[in-house]
Each structure stands twice: as structure tokens, then as C-alpha cells.
C-alpha atoms as a printed R data frame, in Angstrom:
    type eleno elety resid chain resno      x      y       z
1   ATOM     1    CA   ARG     A     1  0.000  0.000   0.000
2   ATOM     2    CA   TYR     A     2  2.911  2.340   0.695
3   ATOM     3    CA   THR     A     3  4.101  1.887  -2.876
4   ATOM     4    CA   GLU     A     4  0.629  2.603  -4.235
5   ATOM     5    CA   ALA     A     5  0.331  5.793  -2.205
6   ATOM     6    CA   GLN     A     6  3.807  6.939  -3.185
7   ATOM     7    CA   GLU     A     7  3.112  6.332  -6.872
8   ATOM     8    CA   ALA     A     8 -0.238  8.120  -6.665
9   ATOM     9    CA   PHE     A     9  1.354 11.242  -5.167
10  ATOM    10    CA   LEU     A    10  4.134 11.228  -7.756
11  ATOM    11    CA   ALA     A    11  1.663 10.699 -10.610
12  ATOM    12    CA   ALA     A    12 -0.462 13.580  -9.319
13  ATOM    13    CA   GLY     A    13  2.551 15.892  -9.378
14  ATOM    14    CA   LEU     A    14  2.679 16.090  -5.584
15  ATOM    15    CA   PRO     A    15  6.092 14.588  -4.835
16  ATOM    16    CA   PHE     A    16  6.497 16.167  -1.399
17  ATOM    17    CA   ASN     A    17  3.308 14.447  -0.249
18  ATOM    18    CA   ALA     A    18  5.073 11.141  -0.922
19  ATOM    19    CA   ILE     A    19  7.740 11.874   1.722
20  ATOM    20    CA   PRO     A    20  5.606 10.953   4.780
21  ATOM    21    CA   VAL     A    21  4.557  7.751   3.018
22  ATOM    22    CA   LEU     A    22  8.178  6.863   2.309
23  ATOM    23    CA   ALA     A    23  9.173  7.714   5.887
24  ATOM    24    CA   ALA     A    24  6.429  5.463   7.252
25  ATOM    25    CA   ARG     A    25  7.475  2.684   4.896
26  ATOM    26    CA   ALA     A    26 11.131  2.956   5.966
27  ATOM    27    CA   THR     A    27 10.080  2.856   9.622
28  ATOM    28    CA   ALA     A    28  8.002 -0.283   9.021
29  ATOM    29    CA   GLU     A    29 10.866 -1.903   7.128
30  ATOM    30    CA   MET     A    30 13.254 -1.178  10.006
31  ATOM    31    CA   ARG     A    31 10.842 -2.648  12.537
32  ATOM    32    CA   LEU     A    32 10.595 -5.774  10.388
33  ATOM    33    CA   GLY     A    33 14.403 -6.013  10.264
34  ATOM    34    CA   ARG     A    34 14.516 -5.289   6.539
35  ATOM    35    CA   LEU     A    35 17.339 -2.778   6.869
36  ATOM    36    CA   ASP     A    36 18.514 -2.847   3.241
37  ATOM    37    CA   ASP     A    37 14.942 -2.190   2.074
38  ATOM    38    CA   ALA     A    38 14.695  0.686   4.559
39  ATOM    39    CA   ALA     A    39 17.938  2.169   3.214
40  ATOM    40    CA   ARG     A    40 16.581  2.027  -0.348
41  ATOM    41    CA   THR     A    41 13.301  3.623   0.743
42  ATOM    42    CA   LEU     A    42 15.184  6.434   2.501
43  ATOM    43    CA   ALA     A    43 17.313  6.972  -0.607
44  ATOM    44    CA   ARG     A    44 14.108  7.384  -2.620
45  ATOM    45    CA   ALA     A    45 12.713  9.811  -0.046
46  ATOM    46    CA   ASP     A    46 15.965 11.788  -0.197
47  ATOM    47    CA   GLN     A    47 15.593 12.068  -3.977
48  ATOM    48    CA   VAL     A    48 12.050 13.368  -3.607
49  ATOM    49    CA   GLY     A    49 12.887 15.678  -0.702
50  ATOM    50    CA   ARG     A    50 16.314 16.870  -1.845
51  ATOM    51    CA   THR     A    51 15.181 20.491  -1.928
52  ATOM    52    CA   SER     A    52 13.436 20.373   1.441
53  ATOM    53    CA   GLU     A    53 15.671 21.468   4.296
54  ATOM    54    CA   ALA     A    54 12.996 20.270   6.719
55  ATOM    55    CA   TRP     A    55 13.372 16.736   5.349
56  ATOM    56    CA   ILE     A    56 17.156 16.775   4.940
57  ATOM    57    CA   ARG     A    57 17.962 18.311   8.360
58  ATOM    58    CA   GLY     A    58 15.012 16.771  10.122
59  ATOM    59    CA   GLU     A    59 13.283 13.493   9.629
60  ATOM    60    CA   SER     A    60 15.776 12.074   7.119
61  ATOM    61    CA   ARG     A    61 18.574 12.389   9.683
62  ATOM    62    CA   VAL     A    62 16.408 10.909  12.431
63  ATOM    63    CA   LEU     A    63 15.466  7.887  10.309
64  ATOM    64    CA   ARG     A    64 19.015  7.435   9.036
65  ATOM    65    CA   GLY     A    65 20.203  7.640  12.633
66  ATOM    66    CA   GLU     A    66 17.722  4.934  13.598
67  ATOM    67    CA   LEU     A    67 18.919  2.795  10.689
68  ATOM    68    CA   ALA     A    68 22.568  3.285  11.675
69  ATOM    69    CA   MET     A    69 21.722  2.392  15.278
70  ATOM    70    CA   ARG     A    70 19.973 -0.805  14.174
71  ATOM    71    CA   ARG     A    71 23.027 -1.703  12.092
72  ATOM    72    CA   GLY     A    72 25.312 -1.160  15.073
73  ATOM    73    CA   ARG     A    73 26.972  1.903  13.565
74  ATOM    74    CA   LEU     A    74 26.728  3.902  16.755
75  ATOM    75    CA   PRO     A    75 29.136  6.783  15.965
76  ATOM    76    CA   GLU     A    76 27.314  7.336  12.653
77  ATOM    77    CA   ALA     A    77 23.949  7.267  14.437
78  ATOM    78    CA   ASP     A    78 25.255  9.758  16.970
79  ATOM    79    CA   SER     A    79 26.423 12.154  14.266
80  ATOM    80    CA   LEU     A    80 23.135 11.918  12.388
81  ATOM    81    CA   LEU     A    81 20.962 12.502  15.453
82  ATOM    82    CA   LEU     A    82 23.093 15.392  16.722
83  ATOM    83    CA   GLY     A    83 22.871 16.962  13.255
84  ATOM    84    CA   THR     A    84 19.096 17.215  13.270
85  ATOM    85    CA   ARG     A    85 17.360 20.515  13.686
86  ATOM    86    CA   TRP     A    86 15.686 19.160  16.854
87  ATOM    87    CA   ALA     A    87 18.876 18.168  18.709
88  ATOM    88    CA   PRO     A    88 19.453 21.599  20.250
89  ATOM    89    CA   ARG     A    89 15.743 22.201  20.890
90  ATOM    90    CA   TRP     A    90 15.069 19.523  23.490
91  ATOM    91    CA   ARG     A    91 18.267 20.536  25.293
92  ATOM    92    CA   GLN     A    92 16.961 24.118  25.442
93  ATOM    93    CA   GLY     A    93 13.692 23.068  27.045
94  ATOM    94    CA   GLU     A    94 11.471 22.635  23.988
95  ATOM    95    CA   ARG     A    95  8.996 19.831  24.534
96  ATOM    96    CA   GLY     A    96  7.221 19.323  21.238
97  ATOM    97    CA   LEU     A    97  6.501 15.811  20.042
98  ATOM    98    CA   LEU     A    98  9.454 15.767  17.634
99  ATOM    99    CA   ASP     A    99 11.764 17.111  20.340
100 ATOM   100    CA   VAL     A   100 10.729 14.345  22.717
101 ATOM   101    CA   MET     A   101 10.946 11.715  19.972
102 ATOM   102    CA   LEU     A   102 14.544 12.706  19.323
103 ATOM   103    CA   ALA     A   103 15.355 12.796  23.054
104 ATOM   104    CA   LEU     A   104 14.075  9.214  23.356
105 ATOM   105    CA   ARG     A   105 16.263  8.062  20.472
106 ATOM   106    CA   GLU     A   106 19.246  9.850  21.964
107 ATOM   107    CA   ALA     A   107 18.575  8.149  25.309
108 ATOM   108    CA   ARG     A   108 18.572  4.736  23.602
109 ATOM   109    CA   LEU     A   109 21.760  5.556  21.738
110 ATOM   110    CA   GLY     A   110 23.373  6.996  24.856
111 ATOM   111    CA   ALA     A   111 22.634  3.783  26.745
112 ATOM   112    CA   ARG     A   112 24.201  1.689  23.988
113 ATOM   113    CA   ARG     A   113 27.298  3.893  24.040
114 ATOM   114    CA   ALA     A   114 27.421  4.183  27.858
115 ATOM   115    CA   HIS     A   115 27.003  7.981  27.698
116 ATOM   116    CA   TRP     A   116 25.083  8.141  30.956
117 ATOM   117    CA   ALA     A   117 24.909 11.930  31.301
118 ATOM   118    CA   ARG     A   118 23.219 12.079  27.919
119 ATOM   119    CA   VAL     A   119 20.775  9.361  28.947
120 ATOM   120    CA   ASP     A   120 19.979 11.251  32.160
121 ATOM   121    CA   SER     A   121 19.319 14.561  30.405
122 ATOM   122    CA   ALA     A   122 17.211 12.948  27.671
123 ATOM   123    CA   VAL     A   123 15.122 11.001  30.174
124 ATOM   124    CA   ALA     A   124 14.659 14.163  32.265
125 ATOM   125    CA   ALA     A   125 13.386 15.995  29.169
126 ATOM   126    CA   VAL     A   126 10.921 13.217  28.365
127 ATOM   127    CA   THR     A   127  9.788 13.041  31.986
128 ATOM   128    CA   ALA     A   128  9.176 16.804  32.055
129 ATOM   129    CA   MET     A   129  7.037 16.473  28.930
130 ATOM   130    CA   ALA     A   130  5.044 13.611  30.445
131 ATOM   131    CA   LEU     A   131  4.470 15.558  33.651
132 ATOM   132    CA   ARG     A   132  3.295 18.621  31.744
133 ATOM   133    CA   ILE     A   133  0.904 16.538  29.681
134 ATOM   134    CA   SER     A   134 -0.536 14.878  32.776
135 ATOM   135    CA   GLY     A   135 -1.013 18.288  34.428
136 ATOM   136    CA   MET     A   136  1.363 17.566  37.272
137 ATOM   137    CA   SER     A   137  3.818 20.339  36.354
138 ATOM   138    CA   HIS     A   138  3.668 23.674  34.570
């Protein structure tokens, strides 16, 4: 179905609308352990989104970081995640969904690399977001 949706957007002349479909497909492929397929899907998304800074500096880096982490390429994953546009935001107190999503990934990566201070700060950021959502903190 992902392929059908992607092709429909491209055929309609709406290539940027295919990017979320490709991102979702790559995520599903990673979760299924189909890492080479996910890499090809991300390459296709990069072709479509090559003029979109939001894609290149945002979600593409996050997904490529996830892929690198799943392949055990931890320094590469670290570089990709730290190069996203959201990396500084969660450290500065931003608590949007994308900020928290990146903080969670950085916590996972930090744990795999034994960077405990990074894990602590990322978990604190996520906890603050959860408390604010639940109404326990302002």
C-alpha cells in the first residue's frame, strides 16, 4: 500500500506528499528487520525531498540515525541525530513531540554507548514532557 500511495502522489505531481509515506514505509521496514529495504526507501525519499531542508535536516537524519543504530553503527547514528534541527531544541527546554521523539532516540543511543549523562538529560526531558501533559507540572 505504501508503494501505491507513493506512486499516486508522484503521478499527481505532488512529490512532497510522498515523503511521509516513504518515511512510514522505511520505519516499518526497520521494525521488520529489513534494513537494506529501509535504506533504499530512505534513498528514494531523499531524492524526492532533496530540496526540502525540513526533510534533509530533520526526519531524514532521524530515520538514518535509527537505521545506523539498528546496524550497530553507533558513531554514525550519533552524528546523524546530533545533526538534526531538533537536537538543540530539546536541550533548550522545547517539549514538542518531535523534540521528545529525538530525546528518546538519543537516550537509547546513549545507553548503547554508555554515555550516561546524555541518557539522564534525555530522560529528564521526556519526563518533564510527560508531567506537563498529565497536568502535574507547569
